C-alpha positions as CSV (number, residue, x, y, z in Angstrom):
1,X,-105.9,-34.3,97.7
2,X,-103.0,-31.8,97.7
3,X,-99.6,-33.2,96.3
4,X,-96.5,-32.9,98.5
5,X,-92.9,-32.6,97.4
6,X,-91.8,-35.4,99.7
7,X,-90.6,-38.6,98.0
8,X,-92.3,-41.6,99.7
9,X,-89.8,-44.3,100.4
10,X,-92.2,-46.7,102.2
11,X,-95.9,-47.5,102.4
12,X,-97.8,-44.9,104.5
13,X,-99.6,-45.9,107.6
14,X,-103.3,-46.8,107.0
15,X,-105.9,-44.2,107.9
16,X,-108.7,-46.7,108.6
17,X,-109.0,-50.2,109.9
18,X,-107.6,-52.6,107.3
19,X,-110.0,-54.8,105.6
20,X,-109.7,-58.4,106.6
21,X,-112.0,-61.5,106.6
22,X,-114.3,-61.6,109.6
23,X,-113.9,-64.6,111.8
24,X,-116.4,-67.3,111.3
25,X,-119.1,-67.6,113.9
26,X,-120.2,-71.0,114.9
27,X,-124.0,-71.2,114.9
28,X,-126.1,-73.9,116.4
29,X,-128.7,-75.3,114.2
30,X,-132.2,-75.0,115.8
31,X,-133.9,-78.2,115.9
32,X,-137.7,-78.6,115.6
33,X,-138.5,-80.2,118.9
34,X,-141.8,-78.4,119.6
35,X,-145.3,-79.8,119.6
36,X,-145.9,-78.6,116.1
37,X,-142.8,-79.6,114.5
38,X,-142.5,-82.4,112.1
39,X,-139.2,-84.1,112.7
40,X,-138.0,-86.9,110.6
41,X,-135.2,-88.3,108.6
42,X,-136.4,-86.7,105.3
43,X,-135.8,-83.0,106.3
44,X,-132.7,-83.4,108.5
45,X,-130.2,-82.5,105.7
46,X,-132.0,-79.2,104.7
47,X,-132.0,-77.8,108.2
48,X,-128.4,-78.3,109.1
49,X,-126.5,-76.4,106.2
50,X,-128.4,-73.0,106.4
51,X,-127.4,-69.7,108.2
52,X,-129.7,-67.4,110.1
53,X,-130.9,-64.1,108.7
54,X,-128.8,-62.2,111.1
55,X,-125.8,-64.1,109.9
56,X,-126.7,-63.2,106.3
57,X,-126.9,-59.5,107.1
58,X,-123.7,-59.6,109.1
59,X,-122.0,-61.3,106.2
60,X,-123.3,-58.6,103.8
61,X,-122.1,-55.9,106.1
62,X,-118.7,-57.5,106.2
63,X,-118.6,-57.6,102.4
64,X,-119.6,-53.9,102.3
65,X,-116.9,-53.0,104.8
66,X,-114.3,-55.1,102.9
67,X,-115.2,-53.4,99.6
68,X,-115.0,-50.0,101.1
69,X,-111.7,-50.7,102.8
70,X,-110.3,-52.1,99.5
71,X,-111.5,-49.1,97.5
72,X,-110.1,-46.7,100.1
73,X,-106.8,-48.4,100.1
74,X,-106.7,-48.5,96.3
75,X,-107.6,-44.8,96.1
76,X,-104.9,-44.0,98.6
77,X,-102.4,-46.1,96.7
78,X,-103.4,-44.4,93.4
79,X,-103.0,-41.0,95.0
80,X,-99.7,-42.0,96.5
81,X,-98.6,-43.5,93.1
82,X,-99.5,-40.3,91.3
83,X,-97.7,-38.3,93.9
84,X,-94.7,-40.6,93.8
85,X,-94.7,-40.5,90.0
86,X,-94.9,-36.7,90.0
87,X,-92.2,-36.4,92.6
88,X,-89.9,-38.8,90.8
89,X,-90.6,-37.0,87.6
90,X,-89.7,-33.7,89.1
91,X,-86.7,-35.2,90.9
92,X,-85.5,-36.9,87.6
93,X,-86.0,-33.6,85.8
94,X,-84.1,-31.6,88.5
95,X,-81.3,-34.1,88.6
96,X,-81.1,-34.2,84.8
97,X,-81.1,-30.4,84.6
98,X,-78.4,-30.3,87.4
99,X,-76.4,-32.9,85.6
100,X,-76.7,-31.0,82.3
101,X,-75.7,-27.9,84.1
102,X,-72.7,-29.6,85.7
103,X,-71.7,-31.0,82.3
104,X,-72.1,-27.5,80.9
105,X,-69.8,-26.1,83.6
106,X,-67.4,-28.9,82.9
107,X,-67.5,-28.0,79.2
108,X,-66.7,-24.4,80.1
109,X,-63.7,-25.5,82.3
110,X,-62.5,-27.8,79.6
111,X,-62.9,-25.2,76.9
112,X,-61.0,-22.7,79.1
113,X,-58.1,-25.0,79.6
114,X,-58.2,-26.2,76.0
115,X,-58.0,-22.6,74.9
116,X,-55.1,-21.9,77.2
117,X,-53.3,-25.0,75.9
118,X,-54.0,-24.1,72.3
119,X,-52.7,-20.6,72.9
120,X,-49.6,-22.0,74.6
121,X,-49.0,-24.4,71.8
122,X,-49.3,-21.6,69.3
123,X,-46.9,-19.4,71.3
124,X,-44.4,-22.3,71.6
125,X,-44.6,-22.9,67.8
126,X,-44.1,-19.2,67.1
127,X,-41.3,-19.0,69.7
128,X,-39.6,-22.2,68.3
129,X,-39.7,-20.7,64.8
130,X,-38.1,-17.5,66.1
131,X,-35.5,-19.5,67.9
132,X,-34.8,-21.6,64.8
133,X,-34.3,-18.3,62.9
134,X,-31.8,-17.2,65.6
135,X,-30.1,-20.6,65.4
136,X,-29.7,-20.1,61.6
137,X,-28.3,-16.6,62.3
138,X,-25.7,-18.2,64.6
139,X,-24.8,-20.8,62.0
140,X,-24.5,-18.1,59.3
141,X,-22.3,-16.0,61.7
142,X,-20.2,-19.1,62.5
143,X,-19.7,-19.7,58.8
144,X,-18.9,-16.1,58.2
145,X,-16.1,-16.2,60.8
146,X,-14.2,-18.8,58.7
147,X,-13.2,-16.1,56.1
148,X,-11.8,-13.6,58.6
149,X,-9.9,-16.4,60.3
150,X,-8.4,-17.6,57.0
151,X,-7.6,-14.0,56.1
152,X,-5.8,-13.4,59.5
153,X,-3.8,-16.7,59.2
154,X,-3.0,-16.0,55.6
155,X,-1.7,-12.5,56.5
156,X,0.5,-14.0,59.3
157,X,1.9,-16.6,56.9
158,X,2.5,-14.1,54.1
159,X,4.3,-11.8,56.5
160,X,6.6,-14.7,57.5
161,X,8.1,-14.3,54.0
162,X,9.4,-10.8,54.9
163,X,13.2,-10.6,54.7
164,X,15.7,-9.5,57.2
165,X,15.7,-6.9,58.7
166,X,11.9,-6.3,58.1
167,X,11.0,-9.6,59.7
168,X,10.0,-8.0,63.0
169,X,7.2,-8.4,65.5
170,X,5.6,-5.1,64.7
171,X,2.2,-3.6,65.7
172,X,0.6,-5.2,62.6
173,X,1.6,-8.7,63.7
174,X,0.4,-8.0,67.3
175,X,-3.0,-6.9,66.0
176,X,-3.2,-9.9,63.6
177,X,-2.5,-12.3,66.5
178,X,-5.2,-10.5,68.6
179,X,-7.6,-10.8,65.6
180,X,-6.9,-14.6,65.2
181,X,-7.4,-15.2,68.9
182,X,-10.6,-13.1,69.0
183,X,-12.0,-15.1,66.1
184,X,-11.2,-18.4,67.8
185,X,-12.9,-17.3,71.0
186,X,-15.9,-16.0,69.0
187,X,-16.2,-19.3,67.2
188,X,-16.2,-21.2,70.5
189,X,-18.8,-18.9,71.9
190,X,-21.0,-19.3,68.8
191,X,-20.7,-23.1,68.9
192,X,-21.7,-23.2,72.6
193,X,-24.6,-20.8,71.9
194,X,-25.8,-23.0,69.0
195,X,-25.8,-26.1,71.4
196,X,-27.8,-24.1,73.9
197,X,-30.3,-23.1,71.1
198,X,-30.5,-26.8,70.0
199,X,-31.3,-27.9,73.5
200,X,-33.8,-25.1,74.0
201,X,-35.5,-26.0,70.7
202,X,-35.7,-29.7,71.9
203,X,-37.3,-28.6,75.2
204,X,-39.7,-26.3,73.4
205,X,-40.8,-29.1,71.1
206,X,-41.1,-31.6,74.0
207,X,-43.4,-29.2,76.0
208,X,-45.3,-28.4,72.9
209,X,-46.0,-32.1,72.3
210,X,-47.0,-32.5,76.0
211,X,-49.4,-29.5,75.6
212,X,-50.7,-30.9,72.3
213,X,-51.4,-34.3,73.9
214,X,-53.2,-32.6,76.8
215,X,-55.0,-30.4,74.3
216,X,-56.0,-33.5,72.3
217,X,-57.3,-35.3,75.3
218,X,-59.3,-32.2,76.3
219,X,-60.7,-31.9,72.8
220,X,-61.8,-35.5,72.9
221,X,-63.3,-35.1,76.4
222,X,-64.9,-31.8,75.3
223,X,-66.6,-33.6,72.3
224,X,-67.7,-36.4,74.6
225,X,-69.1,-34.0,77.2
226,X,-70.7,-31.9,74.4
227,X,-72.4,-35.0,73.1
228,X,-73.5,-35.9,76.6
229,X,-74.9,-32.3,77.1
230,X,-77.0,-32.7,74.0
231,X,-78.7,-35.9,75.1
232,X,-82.4,-35.6,76.2
233,X,-85.2,-37.9,77.0
234,X,-86.3,-38.0,73.4
235,X,-82.8,-38.9,72.1
236,X,-82.8,-42.1,70.0
237,X,-79.2,-43.1,70.7
238,X,-79.4,-43.6,74.4
239,X,-79.5,-47.0,76.1
240,X,-79.0,-48.7,79.4
241,X,-75.5,-49.0,80.8
242,X,-75.9,-50.6,84.3
243,X,-72.2,-50.7,85.1
244,X,-71.4,-47.1,84.0
245,X,-71.7,-45.7,87.6
246,X,-68.6,-47.4,88.7
247,X,-65.5,-45.1,89.2
248,X,-62.3,-46.1,87.5
249,X,-59.4,-46.6,89.9
250,X,-57.2,-44.5,87.5
251,X,-59.7,-41.6,87.4
252,X,-58.4,-38.2,88.4
253,X,-60.1,-35.7,90.7
254,X,-61.0,-32.2,89.6
255,X,-58.0,-30.9,91.7
256,X,-55.5,-33.3,90.1
257,X,-57.1,-32.7,86.7
258,X,-56.6,-28.9,86.9
259,X,-53.2,-29.3,88.5
260,X,-52.0,-31.5,85.7
261,X,-52.9,-29.0,83.0
262,X,-51.7,-26.1,85.1
263,X,-48.3,-27.7,85.6
264,X,-48.0,-28.4,81.9
265,X,-48.8,-24.7,81.2
266,X,-46.3,-23.5,83.8
267,X,-43.6,-25.7,82.4
268,X,-44.4,-24.5,78.9
269,X,-44.4,-20.9,80.0
270,X,-41.1,-21.4,81.8
271,X,-39.5,-22.8,78.6
272,X,-41.2,-20.1,76.6
273,X,-39.6,-17.4,78.8
274,X,-36.2,-19.2,78.7
275,X,-36.4,-19.4,74.9
276,X,-37.2,-15.7,74.7
277,X,-34.3,-14.8,77.0
278,X,-32.0,-17.0,74.9
279,X,-33.1,-15.2,71.8
280,X,-32.3,-11.9,73.4
281,X,-28.9,-13.3,74.5
282,X,-28.2,-14.5,70.9
283,X,-29.1,-11.0,69.6
284,X,-26.6,-9.4,72.1
285,X,-23.9,-12.0,71.3
286,X,-24.2,-11.6,67.5
287,X,-24.3,-7.8,67.8
288,X,-21.2,-7.7,70.1
289,X,-19.2,-10.3,68.2
290,X,-19.8,-8.6,64.8
291,X,-18.9,-5.2,66.3
292,X,-15.8,-6.6,68.0
293,X,-14.7,-8.3,64.7
294,X,-15.2,-5.1,62.7
295,X,-13.4,-3.0,65.3
296,X,-10.5,-5.4,65.3
297,X,-10.5,-5.5,61.5
298,X,-10.3,-1.7,61.5
299,X,-7.5,-1.8,64.0
300,X,-5.6,-4.3,61.8
301,X,-6.2,-2.2,58.7
302,X,-5.1,0.9,60.5
303,X,-1.9,-0.8,61.6
304,X,-1.3,-2.0,58.1
305,X,-1.8,1.5,56.8
306,X,0.6,3.0,59.3
307,X,3.1,0.2,58.6
308,X,2.9,0.8,54.9
309,X,3.4,4.5,55.4
310,X,6.5,3.7,57.5
311,X,7.8,1.4,54.9
312,X,7.1,3.8,52.1
313,X,8.8,6.6,54.0
314,X,11.8,4.4,54.8
315,X,12.0,3.3,51.2
316,X,11.9,6.9,50.0
317,X,14.6,7.9,52.4
318,X,16.7,4.9,51.3
319,X,16.2,5.8,47.7
320,X,17.2,9.4,48.4
321,X,20.4,8.2,50.1
322,X,21.0,5.8,47.3
323,X,20.8,8.6,44.8
324,X,23.2,10.7,46.8
325,X,25.4,7.7,47.2
326,X,25.4,7.0,43.5
327,X,26.3,10.6,42.8
328,X,29.1,10.4,45.4
329,X,30.3,7.1,43.9
330,X,30.5,8.9,40.5
331,X,32.3,11.8,42.1
332,X,34.6,9.5,43.9
333,X,35.3,7.5,40.7
334,X,36.2,10.8,39.0
335,X,38.4,11.6,42.0
336,X,40.2,8.3,41.8
337,X,40.7,8.8,38.1
338,X,42.0,12.3,38.8
339,X,44.4,11.0,41.5
340,X,45.6,8.3,39.1
341,X,46.1,10.9,36.5
342,X,47.9,13.1,38.9
343,X,50.2,10.3,39.9
344,X,50.7,9.5,36.3
345,X,51.4,13.2,35.6
346,X,54.1,13.2,38.4
347,X,55.9,10.3,36.7
348,X,57.3,12.4,33.9
349,X,58.8,15.2,36.1
350,X,60.2,12.5,38.4
351,X,61.7,10.7,35.5
352,X,63.2,14.0,34.3
353,X,64.6,14.8,37.7
354,X,65.9,11.4,38.3
355,X,67.4,11.3,34.8
356,X,69.1,14.6,35.4
357,X,70.5,13.4,38.7
358,X,71.6,10.2,37.0
359,X,73.2,12.0,34.1
360,X,74.9,14.5,36.5
361,X,76.2,11.6,38.5
362,X,78.2,10.7,35.4
363,X,80.2,14.0,35.6
364,X,83.9,13.3,35.7
365,X,86.3,14.0,38.6
366,X,85.9,17.3,40.3
367,X,83.0,18.2,38.1
368,X,80.9,15.9,40.2
369,X,80.0,18.8,42.5
370,X,77.2,19.2,45.0
371,X,76.2,22.4,43.5
372,X,72.9,24.2,43.9
373,X,71.5,22.5,40.9
374,X,72.4,19.2,42.4
375,X,70.6,20.1,45.7
376,X,67.7,21.4,43.8
377,X,67.3,18.3,41.7
378,X,67.6,16.1,44.9
379,X,65.0,18.4,46.5
380,X,62.8,18.1,43.4
381,X,63.0,14.3,43.4
382,X,62.2,14.2,47.1
383,X,59.3,16.6,46.6
384,X,58.0,14.6,43.7
385,X,58.3,11.3,45.8
386,X,56.5,12.9,48.7
387,X,53.8,14.2,46.3
388,X,53.5,10.7,44.8
389,X,53.3,9.1,48.2
390,X,50.7,11.6,49.2
391,X,48.8,11.0,46.0
392,X,49.0,7.2,46.3
393,X,47.9,7.4,49.9
394,X,45.0,9.6,48.9
395,X,44.3,7.2,46.1
396,X,44.1,4.4,48.5
397,X,41.8,6.3,50.7
398,X,39.7,7.3,47.7
399,X,39.5,3.7,46.5
400,X,38.6,2.5,50.0
401,X,35.9,5.2,50.2
402,X,34.7,4.1,46.8
403,X,34.5,0.5,48.0
404,X,32.7,1.7,51.1
405,X,30.3,3.6,48.9
406,X,29.8,0.6,46.7
407,X,29.0,-1.5,49.8
408,X,26.6,1.2,51.0
409,X,25.0,1.2,47.6
410,X,24.6,-2.5,47.6
411,X,23.2,-2.4,51.2
412,X,20.8,0.4,50.2
413,X,19.7,-1.4,47.1
414,X,19.2,-4.6,49.1
415,X,17.3,-2.7,51.9
416,X,15.2,-0.9,49.3
417,X,14.4,-4.3,47.8
418,X,13.5,-5.6,51.2
419,X,11.2,-2.6,51.8
420,X,9.7,-3.1,48.4
421,X,9.0,-6.8,49.2
422,X,7.5,-5.9,52.6
423,X,5.4,-3.2,50.9
424,X,4.3,-5.8,48.3
425,X,3.4,-8.3,51.0
426,X,1.5,-5.8,53.2
427,X,-0.2,-3.8,50.6
428,X,-0.7,-6.1,47.6
429,X,-1.0,-9.4,49.4
430,X,-2.4,-8.7,52.9
431,X,-4.5,-5.6,52.4
432,X,-5.9,-6.7,49.1
433,X,-6.9,-10.0,50.7
434,X,-8.4,-8.1,53.6
435,X,-10.7,-6.2,51.2
436,X,-12.8,-9.5,51.2
437,X,-13.5,-9.1,54.9
438,X,-17.2,-9.8,55.6
439,X,-19.6,-7.0,56.4
440,X,-21.3,-6.4,59.7
441,X,-24.5,-7.9,58.4
442,X,-22.8,-11.0,57.4
443,X,-21.0,-11.3,60.7
444,X,-24.3,-10.8,62.5
445,X,-25.8,-13.7,60.6
446,X,-28.3,-11.8,58.4
447,X,-26.7,-12.9,55.1
């Protein structure tokens, strides 16, 4: 008989009349009542327990029919059993192949997500390492700003020791104050950026750990499914697990399973992008801050150079005026000495004239005459007194001028000393200290 692909779930309808025991027929025992019969008590028991020949044949036919029906039913059941066994074998093989195929597809999906998670973990690790390097650059740059700030504050403190009248709020001091304020602002900016980098590194590590946990679960699930895919009917480590078909209440669906991993990857990608943007921002900040500091340093150095040139020029002019003043003092001293000598030289003629007048006043009687000689002597005395008065006045003026020149000399010398002190502070103290200013690479955090 041809086999069918239909799985029989109930016993098929019989094709022939089912075999069953025929109903018993009641037969009347024939009694010998004829003329030639021998009836008696001795043969009564043998006659009552026997069937007729027709009944015997009928019973044989019934047995034949029952045997045929049983054989037919048995043959039909054997055929149905073989057909059912073949169908269940084919069904079991198909379902096992389909299950193996589904497990294989699940392995591919798990491997795909596992690879994506592994790639994302690797990217997050690399990104976190890059961000850590940028954080170290920020810390180095922050440490490097300590020296410029100390230089600026030291310059301001040193310039406070300038003396009057050089203790002025000049362009150098304005630039130094701008430099100190710029450094403080940059330090605050670098500190805030370091905190942002620390928070971003923490987020990167948290999402990396989340992806690693998801990846670890998928590796374990992949190994389990891979083991399941390798099972076959000849495997020796398979056994019955009757309750394994029950679904766990906490089991996820394929949609929630894929959504969970996809959300983890999306969050990790978002943090990866935020970390990359932060690294770019850090590059811009370090580049701009280092350039701003160097530009301000150059501006301060230029202001110092111009101020030193101004001080040097002023000192040279003061020294030039001092030299002229010293020469003038020398000339004035000679002039004072000459005036004193001139006054002294006028004393002898005055004495002579006054002595003559005195002696002539001793002339007796009429000889005491106001003659021409008398008038000339009086005129000479008056002239000498006028000359002495003029010389003494000029001497006073010369001495006052000499005192003024001395005061000017002292003022010039003091001003020269002040300028020399200012030059020493600006050139020897401040500019020498500023030679230790960090380079652009140090300010950018590379050293």
